[in-house]
N, C-alpha and C positions, 0 to 999 in steps of 0.2 A: 504494500500500500504506500509505503514511503517512497519507493522507487517510482511508482506510478505518479504520485503527486509531484515529485521532482521533475519527471519527464514532462508532465503537463505544463508545469511552470516554465520549463526551458523552452517549449514550443511557443507558449504565449509570449515569452520575452522576445523570441526570434521574430514572431509576427509583428510585435510592436516596433521593433527596430526596422523591420522591412517597411512597414507602413509609414514610419517617420521619415525614412530616406526617400521613399516614393513621394511623400508630401513635399519634401524639400525640393526635389527635382521638378515637380509640377509647378510649385511657386516660382522657381528659377525660370522655367520655360515661359510662364505667363509674364513675368517681369521683362524677359527678353522681347517677347512679342509686342507687349503693350507699351512699354516705356523705353527700353534701350534702343531697339531698332529705329523707331520713329525719331528719337533724339539724335541718333547718328545721322539719319537722313536730313534732319532739319539743319544741323550745324555742319554737315558734310565732313563728319569725322571719318578717319580711315577704317577699313573693315576690321583690322585687328586693333581695337582700341584698348585703352588701359583697363576698362571693365572686362573685356574678353580675356586679357592676359592674367588678370587677378583671379578670375573665377574658373578658368579652363580646367585647372588641376582639380578643384573641388568638384566640378561637374563630372569629370571623368571618373573620379573615385566613387561618387554617389551612384552613377550609372552601373558600374561594374559590381559594386557591393550589392546593390539592389538585385542585380541579375543573379548573383550567387544565392542570395536569400530566396528568390523566387523559385529556383530549382530545388533547393533544400526543403522548402515547404510544399513542393508539388504543385505550385501555382502555374508555372510556365517554364519550359525548357530554357536553360541558360542562354543559348544562342538566339532564340527567338526574342527574348526580353531585350537583349543587347541590340538587336536589329531595330526593334520598335523604338527604343530610346534614341538610337542613332538617327533614325528617320525624323523624329521630332526635332532633333538638334539642327537638321539641315533645312528646316522649313523656310528660312529667310535667306538661304544661300543663293547667289546669282546663278543664272542658267547660261552656261557656255554653249558654244556650237557643238552639236552632236552629229557624228557621222556613223552610219551603219555599214561596216565592212563585212566581207565574207567570213572573216575570223571572229567577228564580234563587234561590240559597240565601243566607240572611242570618243572622248571629249577633246576638242581642239581649242587651244589657247594661243593666240597670236598677239604680238605687240601692236600697238595702235598704228604704227607706221607700215606694217606689213600686210599683204593681202590675206584674206581668210582661208584660202585654199593653197597649202604648200605644194610645191612640185619638185621634180628632180633637180631643177635649176637652183633651188634654195640650198643653203648650207645644211649640214646634217641636223636633223630634228632631234629633240629630246623626247624620249618615251619614259613616262613615269608609271611605275607599278605601285598602286596604293597598298596600305596596310590594313589591319583589322583582325589580326590573329587567325587569318584564313577563313573566318566564319562570318564576318560582317564587313561593312565598308563598301565604297564605290569610288569612282573618280572624284566625287564630291568631297571625299575625305581630304584630298590633296589639292582642292580647287585654288585656295589662296596661294599655296606653295607654287602651283603651276603658273598662276598669273604673275607672281613676282619673278619667277624664273624666266618667263617669256619677255617681260619688260626689261629686266636687267641684262639679258643676253642678246635681245633683239632677234630671238630665234623662236620658231614655232615649237610648241610643246604639246605632245599627245598624251593624254591620260587614258590608259586602257582599262577595260572592264573584263573581269574573269569570273568563272563560276565559283561559288562558295561552298565550303563544307558546312554541315555534314551531308547535305544533299549531293554534293559533288566532292567527295574526298580525294586525297592523293591517289593517282597522279593527274586527275582532271584539270585542276587549276594550272599546273605546270605545263601540261600539253597545250592548253589554251594560250598561255603567254608565249610559248615557243612559236606557235602558228601565227600569232599576231605579229611577232617580231619579223618573221619571214615575209609577211605581207607588207609591213612597213618598209623593209629593206628594198623590196621590188618597186615600191612606189616613191620613196623619198631618199633612197641611198643609205649609207651606213648610219647606224643608230647610236645615239648617245643615251645609254640606258641608266635610269635612276630608279632605285628601289627603296621603299620606305617601310621599316618594320617587317611584317610578314612579306611585303612586296620585295624587300631586299633578298630574302631567302629565295623567292621565285625568280628574281632577276639573276642572281648568281647561278642558280641551278640551270636556268635557261642558257646563259652564256657558256657555261661549262659544257652542256650538252651540244650546243651548236659548234663549239670549238673542237670537240671530240669527234664530231661527225663530218668534219671537213667544211663547216660553214662559218668559220671564224671571222669572215668579212662582214657578217651581219651586224655585229656589235663593234663599234669603233672605240668606245670608252665606256666606263661604268663608274657610278657613284652609289655606294651602299650606305644607308642611314639606319642605324640601330636595328640591324637584322638578327633574328634568331637562326643560328646555323647548325644547331644540334639539339636533339630532343632528349639527350641523356641527362641534362640538368646537373652536371657535375662541376665541381670547382668552388672556390671560396666565395665567389660573388653570389652563387645560389643560396648559400647559407646566410650571408650577411644581409642580402636584400630580399629575403623570402617574403617579407611583409610589406614590400613597397620600396620607395614611396609611390610609384605610379602603378606598377604591375606587381601582383603577388605571385608566388610560386603556384598557389592553388589555381589561379586564373590561367597561368601559362600551361599547366598540366591539362586543363580543360581544353584549351586551344589545340594542343598537340593531339589529344585523344580524339577530338572531333575531326581534325584534319587527316590523321593517319588511319582512322577507322578501325584498323586491326593492328595488334601489337607487332605482328611479323613484319610490317612495313617500316618499322622504326630503323632497322639496320640497312635499308636499301638506299 
């Protein structure tokens, strides 16, 4: 009876924490929609304002913690909750040009002084592979990054879309990225490849595969930002930063589990 009472109390406590975090997120989203975004437009403030910089970390933490609680309480699978909150966060994002290619969908970002449709006569384009732990995200994740990159380099930037786990586990996202890079190479010339977070994993794996199969001319250069390159989770950093500050070990284990789908794919 004592164990049952403690268990019930623990579940109630978890639900209260979950509801509190969800309430914080809802309030934050409403403030963004009703107050912050109109204020930015009125005073013509930059997209990445001081408010955004100060609250971004808190917002990410609340989103991911709430997602973990939702799965633990049987309310909603972890990845679906993450996707829902992510979609809400992009409600006020600008809409770039979108092109549908045979290999998939791509968002095109060009500097103001360049034409909207890159051709082979242009200098090499940048191709950005977004992050999201393999389970969520879209080109919208790196929209601001792509716009800044396009303006600062005077070069066209393509943000590609790839299928997400767990509906499309390994190797589906990797195959999709490889096919897209081949298409981009035939249309625009050598690629300057940029991968962010999980996208860095896919970018590196794609470049290695292309190089090993005699297609090394597809990728001209590469920039990898904060990528996870091993699912073993060994090393001192995994122990020291297992509780954050941004990602926890528990969250990363969820990402790898959903992406790899089966344990035997870990060593491939």
